[in-house]
N, C-alpha and C positions, 0 to 999 in steps of 0.2 A: 078612033083614036088609039085604045087599048082595048085587046080582044082578051089577052090573056095576063094574068097579076099574078105573082109569086112573092108572098110575103117570109122573110126569115124573122121566125117565132121563135124565141129563147123562154119566155116567160119574163122579161125586163119589163121595166117600167114603158122604156123608149120601145120595145118590140110592140106590147099593147098598144100605144100610139100609132106605131107603123100601120097596124091592124085597124085602127080607126080612118087611117087615111085612105088605105087602100080599099077599104068597104065604102067610103064614100065616092071614092074612083068610079067603082063597081057598078054604085047607084048610078051615077053619071053616063056611065058606057057601055054597063051590061057587061062588062068583061068577067069572065070565070075567073075565079078568087081560088088559088090555090097558097098553103102555108107550109113550109118546110122548117122541121126542128133538126138541128146535127147534136148527137152526143158526141161530146169532143172531150169529155174529160175519163175517157177509160184508161186506164194505166197499161202504160209502154212496156214497163219493165216490172210487173208484180210478180211479187212471192211466190203466189201459187194460183193456180186456173180459178179458185175458190174467189180470190181476189177481185178479178176479172168479172167473173160472173155475178158477183154480189153488187159492184160498181153498175154492171150494165145494169140489173134489175132496177137499182135504184133509177137511173138514167129513164128507163121506160116507163117506170111510173110517176115520174114526174113530168115528163115529156105528154104522157096520156091524160095528164091532168091540165096542162097548158093548154092542150087541143081540144080536148072536152071544151073546156069553158071558152074557147074561141069560138068554136062551132056554136055553141047554146048563143053568142054574141051575134055572130052572123044571121041564125036564124031567127033570131028576134027581129032582125030588119030584111027577112024573107030572102035571102041570100045563101047559096049552097056553098062550102067552103071545105074542099076537097086538103085532106091531111097527110101528111109524110113523115114517119122520123126518120132518118139515117144517119152512118157511125161515119166521123171522120174530122175533116177542119172545116169549119161552117163557110168561109169564103171560097174553098174551092167547090163544096157541094152546090152551096146557092149558085155560081156560075154553072156549071155542070148541069144543075137542073135546070136552068134557063136557057143555056146551050140546045140541050138535047130534048127537050117540050116545050120549043118553040114559043119563050114567052116573050111578050114584048116591053115588060116594066117589072123590077125588082123593085120591092119597096122594103126598108130595111132601118131600123132603130139605129141610132149614133151613141153607145155608151161611152161615157166621157171617161178617160184614164188622163195621167199625169201628162206635161209636156214631155218630160222624158221618156214615157211610155212610147210615144207616140214619134220620139225620133228614131227611136231603136227598133222596135216591132210594128208599128203602125198600129191600125185596129180591122177589123171584118169590114166594118163599113168602105175603110179606105182601098182596101184589096179588091173588095167587090166594085167599086167605083172601077178602079185601075182594068180589069180583067172582062167585067161582064158585055155580052154581045147584045145588048139591049139598053133603053132607059134604067136609070138605077133613081129612085126618090129613097133619101136619109131625110129621116123624123130625128129632130133633136127635141129633146127634153124638155117640155113645156115647163117656162120658170113659174113656181109659186108669188105672186104677190101679198105682201101684207104681212 
């Protein structure tokens, strides 16, 4: 079924839920698990090099924490999770990683935006689904009842 699963991990609630789904699939299929976090917020037109370096340090620190928590959760389930952080656009980075890494499934969280945002810009999940060289599982936010 699945041999290599790539998870888009950005620290959001839906990406955490995507991790849960991917781990459950890995337990069923014996697939390798890989998580990719993408630093998207680096300033394009920074006033100084220091601004870029400061934002880069913040992003690295943030994603180090996100990935450490994900590795711990995978370890609790006796699963190995390989992690990587890259700079760029999330959708492009996930699609390229899937293409060059021979992945057969991408698991990504769907982050809700306004209807207007989707009409004009779409979402990372939309772009990944359109361009991915493999199957894509989009995990929607669990609704709390009560």
